[in-house]
C-alpha positions as CSV (number, residue, x, y, z in Angstrom):
1,M,4.9,-0.1,10.6
2,L,2.6,-1.6,8.0
3,T,0.0,-3.7,9.9
4,A,-0.6,-5.1,13.4
5,R,-3.0,-7.8,14.6
6,D,-3.6,-9.6,17.8
7,V,-2.6,-13.2,18.2
8,Q,-2.9,-15.5,21.2
9,E,-4.2,-13.9,24.4
10,T,-1.8,-11.1,24.9
11,D,0.6,-11.0,21.9
12,R,0.6,-9.0,18.7
13,L,2.1,-9.7,15.3
14,V,3.3,-6.6,13.5
15,Q,4.5,-6.3,9.9
16,V,7.2,-3.7,9.4
17,L,9.0,-2.4,6.3
18,S,12.7,-2.1,7.0
19,E,15.5,-0.7,4.9
20,R,17.7,-3.8,5.2
21,E,15.2,-6.7,5.0
22,G,12.1,-5.2,3.4
23,K,8.8,-6.6,4.9
24,V,9.3,-8.6,8.2
25,A,6.7,-10.1,10.5
26,I,7.7,-9.7,14.2
27,L,6.0,-11.3,17.2
28,V,5.6,-9.0,20.2
29,K,5.1,-11.0,23.4
30,R,2.7,-9.6,25.9
31,A,2.1,-6.5,23.8
32,R,-1.5,-6.2,24.9
33,R,-0.9,-6.2,28.6
34,M,-1.4,-2.9,30.5
35,E,2.2,-2.8,31.6
36,S,3.6,-3.2,28.1
37,P,5.5,-0.2,26.9
38,Y,4.7,-1.0,23.2
39,G,0.9,-0.3,23.0
40,A,1.1,3.1,21.4
41,I,4.5,2.6,19.7
42,L,3.6,-0.4,17.5
43,E,0.8,1.2,15.5
44,P,0.6,1.3,11.7
45,T,2.0,4.6,10.2
46,N,4.5,5.0,13.0
47,Y,8.2,5.1,12.3
48,V,10.0,3.0,14.8
49,E,13.5,1.8,15.7
50,L,13.4,-2.0,16.4
51,I,15.8,-4.5,17.9
52,Y,14.7,-8.1,17.2
53,Y,16.1,-11.6,17.2
54,V,15.3,-14.9,15.7
55,R,14.3,-18.0,17.6
56,E,13.2,-21.2,15.8
57,G,12.5,-19.3,12.6
58,A,10.3,-16.6,14.3
59,Y,11.2,-13.0,14.6
60,L,10.7,-11.7,18.2
61,L,10.9,-8.1,19.4
62,K,13.5,-7.1,21.9
63,E,13.2,-3.3,22.0
64,A,11.2,-0.6,20.2
65,H,11.6,3.1,20.1
66,L,9.2,5.6,18.5
67,L,10.8,7.9,16.0
68,K,7.8,9.6,14.3
69,M,4.1,9.3,14.9
70,F,2.4,11.5,12.2
71,A,0.1,12.9,14.8
72,Q,-1.7,15.3,12.4
73,L,-2.4,12.4,10.0
74,R,-3.9,10.3,12.8
75,A,-6.2,13.1,13.8
76,D,-7.9,13.2,10.4
77,V,-10.2,10.2,10.0
78,A,-10.2,10.3,6.2
79,A,-6.4,10.6,5.9
80,L,-5.9,7.9,8.5
81,G,-8.2,5.6,6.7
82,A,-6.4,6.1,3.4
83,A,-3.0,5.5,5.2
84,L,-4.1,2.3,6.8
85,T,-5.7,1.0,3.6
86,G,-2.5,1.9,1.6
87,L,-0.3,0.2,4.1
88,A,-2.4,-3.0,4.2
89,F,-2.3,-3.0,0.3
90,A,1.5,-2.8,0.4
91,A,1.7,-5.5,3.1
92,E,-0.3,-7.9,0.9
93,R,1.8,-7.3,-2.2
94,L,5.3,-7.1,-0.8
95,P,7.4,-10.3,-0.6
96,E,8.9,-11.0,2.8
97,G,12.6,-10.6,3.5
98,V,13.4,-8.7,0.2
99,S,14.9,-5.2,0.5
100,E,12.7,-2.6,-1.3
101,P,14.3,0.8,-0.8
102,G,12.1,2.4,-3.5
103,V,8.9,1.2,-1.7
104,L,10.2,2.4,1.7
105,E,10.7,5.9,0.2
106,L,7.3,5.8,-1.5
107,V,5.6,4.8,1.8
108,G,7.3,7.6,3.6
109,T,6.2,10.1,0.9
110,F,2.7,8.8,1.0
111,L,2.3,9.4,4.7
112,A,4.0,12.8,4.6
113,E,1.7,14.0,1.8
114,L,-1.4,12.8,3.6
115,E,-0.3,14.7,6.6
116,R,0.1,17.8,4.3
117,E,-3.6,17.2,3.3
118,I,-3.6,16.0,-0.2
119,P,-7.0,14.5,-1.0
120,P,-7.0,11.1,0.8
121,R,-8.7,8.9,-1.8
122,A,-6.8,10.4,-4.8
123,G,-3.6,10.1,-2.8
124,L,-4.4,6.4,-2.0
125,L,-5.1,5.6,-5.6
126,A,-1.9,7.3,-6.7
127,F,0.1,5.4,-4.0
128,E,-1.4,2.0,-5.0
129,L,-0.6,2.6,-8.7
130,K,3.0,3.7,-8.0
131,L,3.5,0.8,-5.6
132,L,2.5,-1.8,-8.3
133,S,4.8,-0.2,-10.8
134,L,7.7,-0.3,-8.4
135,L,7.1,-4.0,-7.8
136,G,7.2,-4.6,-11.6
137,H,3.6,-5.4,-12.3
138,G,1.8,-2.1,-12.5
139,P,-1.3,-2.1,-14.8
140,H,-0.9,-1.0,-18.5
141,L,-2.9,2.2,-18.8
142,A,-1.9,3.6,-22.2
143,G,-4.7,2.1,-24.2
144,C,-5.2,-1.6,-24.9
145,V,-2.3,-3.7,-23.7
146,R,-2.3,-5.7,-26.9
147,C,-3.2,-3.3,-29.7
148,G,-2.9,0.1,-28.2
149,G,-6.5,1.0,-29.1
150,E,-8.6,3.4,-26.9
151,E,-12.1,2.1,-27.7
152,A,-14.3,-0.3,-25.7
153,L,-11.6,-0.8,-23.0
154,T,-12.3,-3.3,-20.2
155,W,-10.2,-4.2,-17.1
156,S,-7.9,-7.3,-17.1
157,P,-6.9,-8.0,-13.5
158,D,-3.5,-9.3,-14.6
159,E,-2.7,-6.7,-17.3
160,G,-4.7,-3.5,-17.1
161,L,-6.7,-2.2,-20.1
162,L,-7.9,-4.7,-22.7
163,C,-10.3,-3.8,-25.5
164,R,-13.2,-5.9,-26.7
165,R,-11.5,-6.8,-30.0
166,C,-8.5,-8.3,-28.1
167,G,-10.7,-10.4,-25.8
168,G,-11.7,-7.9,-23.1
169,E,-14.7,-8.9,-21.1
170,G,-16.9,-7.4,-18.4
171,E,-17.9,-3.8,-17.9
172,E,-16.2,-1.1,-20.0
173,L,-14.2,1.6,-18.3
174,S,-15.0,5.2,-19.0
175,P,-12.2,7.3,-20.7
176,P,-12.1,9.7,-17.7
177,L,-11.6,6.7,-15.3
178,W,-8.6,5.1,-17.1
179,R,-7.1,8.4,-18.2
180,G,-7.4,9.7,-14.6
181,M,-5.6,6.5,-13.4
182,R,-2.9,7.0,-16.0
183,M,-2.3,10.6,-14.8
184,L,-2.1,9.6,-11.2
185,S,0.4,6.9,-12.0
186,R,2.7,9.6,-13.6
187,L,2.2,12.6,-11.4
188,P,4.1,13.0,-8.1
189,L,2.1,12.2,-5.1
190,R,1.9,15.8,-4.0
191,A,0.0,16.6,-7.2
192,A,-2.7,13.9,-6.8
193,G,-5.3,16.5,-6.1
194,R,-5.0,17.8,-9.7
195,V,-6.8,14.8,-11.0
196,K,-10.5,15.4,-10.7
197,L,-12.4,12.1,-10.7
198,P,-16.0,11.8,-9.4
199,E,-16.1,9.9,-6.1
200,A,-17.8,6.9,-7.7
201,E,-15.1,6.7,-10.3
202,M,-12.4,7.0,-7.7
203,E,-13.9,4.1,-5.7
204,R,-14.2,2.1,-8.9
205,A,-10.5,2.5,-9.7
206,L,-9.5,1.4,-6.2
207,E,-11.8,-1.6,-6.5
208,L,-10.1,-2.5,-9.8
209,L,-6.6,-2.3,-8.3
210,G,-7.8,-4.5,-5.4
211,R,-8.2,-7.3,-8.0
212,F,-4.4,-7.4,-8.6
213,P,-3.1,-10.6,-7.0
214,A,-1.1,-10.3,-3.8
215,S,2.6,-11.1,-4.1
216,T,3.8,-14.6,-3.4
217,S,6.5,-14.4,-0.7
218,R,10.0,-15.1,-2.1
219,G,11.4,-15.7,1.3
220,R,14.8,-14.8,2.7
221,P,17.9,-15.9,0.8
């Protein structure tokens, strides 16, 4: 489960990441009624088995069964916050109806490592960097994207690092910040805690990644 939001008076729209179809939005009728069996099942971070059907172009839920809940992760406020933020980031950038097995594996690893208590913010930053790379538009972090220089580097929302001489604008990034991002993009998620960035720099890096445009849905073939 990636995200869930309430629609109409009693329904809920959930976004799931499936092995066969990638990101799919499924409408769950009467999910918010007291008698609904799906209230606790259809929560972001849960692994679920779903049976759904299509009616007039809409995906509708028929059955749902909980496979894994990540109870320890959900008991940790910081870890849960990182998980929900990461899943929402993925939901915004994944096209609909396109199988993404690498992303599915990455999401599972991200949730498992958060439950094993990797630092939540470092884990989130590493996850977002790896996700963008898997989708083919990760930021260039090995010096300036045009000349390779490492001086006076700024952030280009569409490319990554861009130096002043090559047209970079805005606030310059400190070497510890962009080098930390580069390390997190290369290290396995379980090693995210090795990168020691001040909290303010970590939040700055997450804010920079948030500027990357959301993916335009390519739709189902």
